[in-house]
N, CA, C and O atoms as a GROMACS GRO file, in nm:
protein
  292
    1MET      N    1  16.214  11.679  12.183
    1MET     CA    2  16.280  11.656  12.310
    1MET      C    3  16.230  11.761  12.410
    1MET      O    4  16.236  11.881  12.381
    2SER      N    5  16.182  11.718  12.524
    2SER     CA    6  16.128  11.810  12.624
    2SER      C    7  16.240  11.869  12.709
    2SER      O    8  16.354  11.823  12.705
    3SER      N    9  16.205  11.972  12.786
    3SER     CA   10  16.305  12.033  12.875
    3SER      C   11  16.348  11.935  12.982
    3SER      O   12  16.460  11.946  13.034
    4TRP      N   13  16.260  11.839  13.019
    4TRP     CA   14  16.299  11.738  13.117
    4TRP      C   15  16.412  11.653  13.061
    4TRP      O   16  16.508  11.620  13.132
    5GLN      N   17  16.402  11.617  12.933
    5GLN     CA   18  16.504  11.534  12.872
    5GLN      C   19  16.634  11.611  12.853
    5GLN      O   20  16.742  11.552  12.859
    6LYS      N   21  16.625  11.739  12.832
    6LYS     CA   22  16.745  11.821  12.816
    6LYS      C   23  16.812  11.847  12.949
    6LYS      O   24  16.928  11.890  12.952
    7GLY      N   25  16.745  11.822  13.058
    7GLY     CA   26  16.805  11.843  13.189
    7GLY      C   27  16.762  11.972  13.255
    7GLY      O   28  16.801  11.997  13.369
    8GLY      N   29  16.684  12.056  13.189
    8GLY     CA   30  16.635  12.179  13.251
    8GLY      C   31  16.745  12.280  13.273
    8GLY      O   32  16.852  12.274  13.212
    9VAL      N   33  16.717  12.372  13.360
    9VAL     CA   34  16.812  12.480  13.390
    9VAL      C   35  16.927  12.424  13.471
    9VAL      O   36  16.907  12.350  13.567
   10GLN      N   37  17.047  12.459  13.432
   10GLN     CA   38  17.165  12.405  13.498
   10GLN      C   39  17.231  12.503  13.595
   10GLN      O   40  17.301  12.462  13.688
   11GLU      N   41  17.210  12.632  13.572
   11GLU     CA   42  17.275  12.731  13.657
   11GLU      C   43  17.173  12.833  13.706
   11GLU      O   44  17.076  12.865  13.637
   12HIS      N   45  17.197  12.882  13.824
   12HIS     CA   46  17.110  12.984  13.882
   12HIS      C   47  17.196  13.100  13.930
   12HIS      O   48  17.313  13.082  13.966
   13SER      N   49  17.139  13.217  13.929
   13SER     CA   50  17.209  13.335  13.977
   13SER      C   51  17.130  13.394  14.093
   13SER      O   52  17.007  13.389  14.093
   14THR      N   53  17.199  13.450  14.189
   14THR     CA   54  17.131  13.517  14.301
   14THR      C   55  17.112  13.666  14.272
   14THR      O   56  17.055  13.738  14.353
   15ARG      N   57  17.162  13.710  14.157
   15ARG     CA   58  17.149  13.851  14.121
   15ARG      C   59  17.002  13.882  14.088
   15ARG      O   60  16.942  13.812  14.005
   16PRO      N   61  16.945  13.984  14.150
   16PRO     CA   62  16.804  14.018  14.122
   16PRO      C   63  16.784  14.063  13.978
   16PRO      O   64  16.872  14.124  13.918
   17VAL      N   65  16.666  14.032  13.925
   17VAL     CA   66  16.629  14.076  13.791
   17VAL      C   67  16.545  14.202  13.805
   17VAL      O   68  16.453  14.207  13.887
   18GLU      N   69  16.578  14.302  13.725
   18GLU     CA   70  16.501  14.427  13.731
   18GLU      C   71  16.356  14.398  13.694
   18GLU      O   72  16.328  14.320  13.603
   19LYS      N   73  16.264  14.463  13.766
   19LYS     CA   74  16.122  14.438  13.743
   19LYS      C   75  16.083  14.468  13.598
   19LYS      O   76  16.003  14.394  13.539
   20SER      N   77  16.137  14.573  13.539
   20SER     CA   78  16.102  14.608  13.401
   20SER      C   79  16.146  14.498  13.303
   20SER      O   80  16.075  14.468  13.207
   21LYS      N   81  16.263  14.438  13.328
   21LYS     CA   82  16.311  14.328  13.243
   21LYS      C   83  16.223  14.205  13.260
   21LYS      O   84  16.189  14.138  13.162
   22LEU      N   85  16.188  14.175  13.383
   22LEU     CA   86  16.103  14.060  13.409
   22LEU      C   87  15.967  14.075  13.340
   22LEU      O   88  15.918  13.981  13.278
   23LEU      N   89  15.908  14.194  13.349
   23LEU     CA   90  15.779  14.218  13.284
   23LEU      C   91  15.792  14.207  13.132
   23LEU      O   92  15.700  14.158  13.066
   24SER      N   93  15.904  14.251  13.078
   24SER     CA   94  15.927  14.240  12.934
   24SER      C   95  15.936  14.094  12.891
   24SER      O   96  15.881  14.056  12.788
   25ILE      N   97  16.006  14.013  12.969
   25ILE     CA   98  16.019  13.870  12.940
   25ILE      C   99  15.883  13.801  12.946
   25ILE      O  100  15.848  13.722  12.859
   26LEU      N  101  15.806  13.833  13.049
   26LEU     CA  102  15.674  13.772  13.063
   26LEU      C  103  15.580  13.815  12.951
   26LEU      O  104  15.498  13.736  12.905
   27GLU      N  105  15.590  13.939  12.908
   27GLU     CA  106  15.506  13.988  12.798
   27GLU      C  107  15.542  13.915  12.668
   27GLU      O  108  15.453  13.877  12.592
   28ALA      N  109  15.670  13.895  12.644
   28ALA     CA  110  15.712  13.821  12.524
   28ALA      C  111  15.661  13.677  12.531
   28ALA      O  112  15.615  13.623  12.430
   29ALA      N  113  15.669  13.616  12.647
   29ALA     CA  114  15.621  13.478  12.662
   29ALA      C  115  15.471  13.471  12.642
   29ALA      O  116  15.420  13.374  12.585
   30ARG      N  117  15.401  13.571  12.687
   30ARG     CA  118  15.255  13.573  12.672
   30ARG      C  119  15.213  13.573  12.526
   30ARG      O  120  15.110  13.517  12.490
   31TRP      N  121  15.294  13.636  12.442
   31TRP     CA  122  15.262  13.645  12.299
   31TRP      C  123  15.320  13.530  12.216
   31TRP      O  124  15.300  13.526  12.095
   32ALA      N  125  15.390  13.438  12.282
   32ALA     CA  126  15.449  13.325  12.209
   32ALA      C  127  15.338  13.236  12.153
   32ALA      O  128  15.234  13.219  12.216
   33PRO      N  129  15.360  13.178  12.036
   33PRO     CA  130  15.259  13.090  11.977
   33PRO      C  131  15.240  12.963  12.060
   33PRO      O  132  15.330  12.917  12.129
   34SER      N  133  15.119  12.908  12.050
   34SER     CA  134  15.089  12.782  12.117
   34SER      C  135  15.009  12.693  12.022
   34SER      O  136  14.947  12.742  11.927
   35SER      N  137  15.012  12.567  12.048
   35SER     CA  138  14.940  12.471  11.965
   35SER      C  139  14.790  12.502  11.967
   35SER      O  140  14.729  12.511  12.074
   36CYS      N  141  14.731  12.518  11.849
   36CYS     CA  142  14.587  12.548  11.835
   36CYS      C  143  14.547  12.672  11.915
   36CYS      O  144  14.431  12.685  11.954
   37ASN      N  145  14.641  12.760  11.939
   37ASN     CA  146  14.618  12.884  12.016
   37ASN      C  147  14.556  12.855  12.152
   37ASN      O  148  14.474  12.933  12.201
   38GLU      N  149  14.594  12.744  12.214
   38GLU     CA  150  14.539  12.706  12.344
   38GLU      C  151  14.586  12.797  12.456
   38GLU      O  152  14.511  12.822  12.551
   39GLN      N  153  14.708  12.845  12.448
   39GLN     CA  154  14.766  12.933  12.550
   39GLN      C  155  14.749  12.874  12.690
   39GLN      O  156  14.700  12.940  12.782
   40ALA      N  157  14.790  12.750  12.704
   40ALA     CA  158  14.767  12.677  12.828
   40ALA      C  159  14.875  12.698  12.934
   40ALA      O  160  14.874  12.630  13.037
   41TRP      N  161  14.967  12.789  12.913
   41TRP     CA  162  15.076  12.806  13.008
   41TRP      C  163  15.037  12.897  13.124
   41TRP      O  164  14.944  12.977  13.114
   42ARG      N  165  15.109  12.882  13.232
   42ARG     CA  166  15.095  12.966  13.351
   42ARG      C  167  15.236  12.999  13.398
   42ARG      O  168  15.327  12.917  13.387
   43TYR      N  169  15.253  13.118  13.450
   43TYR     CA  170  15.384  13.161  13.498
   43TYR      C  171  15.373  13.195  13.645
   43TYR      O  172  15.275  13.254  13.691
   44ILE      N  173  15.475  13.156  13.719
   44ILE     CA  174  15.483  13.188  13.861
   44ILE      C  175  15.617  13.257  13.883
   44ILE      O  176  15.722  13.205  13.846
   45VAL      N  177  15.613  13.373  13.944
   45VAL     CA  178  15.735  13.449  13.971
   45VAL      C  179  15.756  13.452  14.122
   45VAL      O  180  15.667  13.493  14.197
   46PHE      N  181  15.873  13.410  14.165
   46PHE     CA  182  15.906  13.412  14.307
   46PHE      C  183  16.011  13.519  14.334
   46PHE      O  184  16.102  13.540  14.254
   47THR      N  185  15.997  13.586  14.445
   47THR     CA  186  16.096  13.686  14.486
   47THR      C  187  16.141  13.656  14.629
   47THR      O  188  16.087  13.567  14.695
   48ASN      N  189  16.239  13.729  14.674
   48ASN     CA  190  16.289  13.713  14.811
   48ASN      C  191  16.214  13.801  14.911
   48ASN      O  192  16.257  13.813  15.025
   49GLU      N  193  16.104  13.861  14.869
   49GLU     CA  194  16.031  13.950  14.960
   49GLU      C  195  15.975  13.875  15.080
   49GLU      O  196  15.963  13.932  15.189
   50ASN      N  197  15.940  13.748  15.062
   50ASN     CA  198  15.890  13.666  15.172
   50ASN      C  199  15.969  13.535  15.171
   50ASN      O  200  15.929  13.439  15.105
   51PRO      N  201  16.081  13.530  15.244
   51PRO     CA  202  16.171  13.414  15.239
   51PRO      C  203  16.103  13.282  15.277
   51PRO      O  204  16.137  13.178  15.220
   52GLU      N  205  16.009  13.284  15.371
   52GLU     CA  206  15.942  13.160  15.411
   52GLU      C  207  15.858  13.103  15.296
   52GLU      O  208  15.862  12.983  15.270
   53LYS      N  209  15.782  13.188  15.229
   53LYS     CA  210  15.701  13.142  15.116
   53LYS      C  211  15.789  13.095  15.001
   53LYS      O  212  15.757  12.998  14.934
   54LEU      N  213  15.900  13.164  14.979
   54LEU     CA  214  15.992  13.125  14.873
   54LEU      C  215  16.048  12.986  14.901
   54LEU      O  216  16.052  12.901  14.812
   55LYS      N  217  16.090  12.962  15.024
   55LYS     CA  218  16.147  12.832  15.061
   55LYS      C  219  16.043  12.721  15.044
   55LYS      O  220  16.076  12.612  14.996
   56LYS      N  221  15.919  12.746  15.083
   56LYS     CA  222  15.812  12.647  15.069
   56LYS      C  223  15.786  12.617  14.920
   56LYS      O  224  15.772  12.501  14.881
   57ALA      N  225  15.781  12.722  14.839
   57ALA     CA  226  15.758  12.705  14.695
   57ALA      C  227  15.870  12.624  14.632
   57ALA      O  228  15.845  12.536  14.550
   58GLN      N  229  15.994  12.653  14.668
   58GLN     CA  230  16.107  12.579  14.615
   58GLN      C  231  16.098  12.432  14.650
   58GLN      O  232  16.130  12.345  14.568
   59SER      N  233  16.056  12.403  14.772
   59SER     CA  234  16.042  12.265  14.816
   59SER      C  235  15.936  12.192  14.734
   59SER      O  236  15.959  12.079  14.690
   60VAL      N  237  15.822  12.255  14.713
   60VAL     CA  238  15.714  12.193  14.635
   60VAL      C  239  15.759  12.170  14.491
   60VAL      O  240  15.737  12.063  14.435
   61LEU      N  241  15.821  12.270  14.431
   61LEU     CA  242  15.865  12.256  14.292
   61LEU      C  243  15.972  12.148  14.278
   61LEU      O  244  15.973  12.075  14.178
   62LYS      N  245  16.059  12.136  14.374
   62LYS     CA  246  16.161  12.031  14.371
   62LYS      C  247  16.094  11.893  14.373
   62LYS      O  248  16.134  11.803  14.299
   63ASP      N  249  15.992  11.878  14.458
   63ASP     CA  250  15.921  11.750  14.465
   63ASP      C  251  15.853  11.719  14.332
   63ASP      O  252  15.857  11.605  14.286
   64ILE      N  253  15.789  11.818  14.271
   64ILE     CA  254  15.721  11.798  14.143
   64ILE      C  255  15.821  11.760  14.035
   64ILE      O  256  15.796  11.670  13.956
   65TYR      N  257  15.935  11.829  14.032
   65TYR     CA  258  16.039  11.800  13.933
   65TYR      C  259  16.088  11.656  13.946
   65TYR      O  260  16.102  11.584  13.847
   66GLU      N  261  16.115  11.614  14.070
   66GLU     CA  262  16.163  11.478  14.092
   66GLU      C  263  16.057  11.376  14.053
   66GLU      O  264  16.090  11.272  13.995
   67TYR      N  265  15.930  11.403  14.084
   67TYR     CA  266  15.822  11.312  14.046
   67TYR      C  267  15.814  11.300  13.894
   67TYR      O  268  15.800  11.189  13.841
   68ALA      N  269  15.823  11.410  13.824
   68ALA     CA  270  15.814  11.409  13.677
   68ALA      C  271  15.932  11.331  13.618
   68ALA      O  272  15.913  11.255  13.523
   69ARG      N  273  16.049  11.349  13.671
   69ARG     CA  274  16.166  11.276  13.620
   69ARG      C  275  16.150  11.126  13.643
   69ARG      O  276  16.188  11.046  13.557
   70GLU      N  277  16.094  11.086  13.757
   70GLU     CA  278  16.073  10.944  13.784
   70GLU      C  279  15.970  10.885  13.688
   70GLU      O  280  15.984  10.770  13.647
   71ARG      N  281  15.869  10.961  13.653
   71ARG     CA  282  15.763  10.913  13.564
   71ARG      C  283  15.814  10.888  13.423
   71ARG      O  284  15.754  10.809  13.349
   72GLN      N  285  15.922  10.952  13.383
   72GLN     CA  286  15.975  10.934  13.249
   72GLN      C  287  16.054  10.804  13.235
   72GLN      O  288  16.073  10.754  13.125
   73SER      N  289  16.098  10.751  13.345
   73SER     CA  290  16.181  10.629  13.341
   73SER      C  291  16.101  10.508  13.304
   73SER      O  292  16.156  10.398  13.296
   0.00000   0.00000   0.00000
């Protein structure tokens, strides 16, 4: 069952994540196993440092999410 089928993330917090914690999470993800060691994942981290870019990125990701959900039907 994919994350799309599970419904994805349901809650969000506006509380900032400490940079050291974020780097630790990303490092753990980088070392996670992948099929045939392909390591095909990419990570994008958004911050509030540039609100206009953040808003644009959120809009694009929302469109992609909705497109993917429609394709599953």
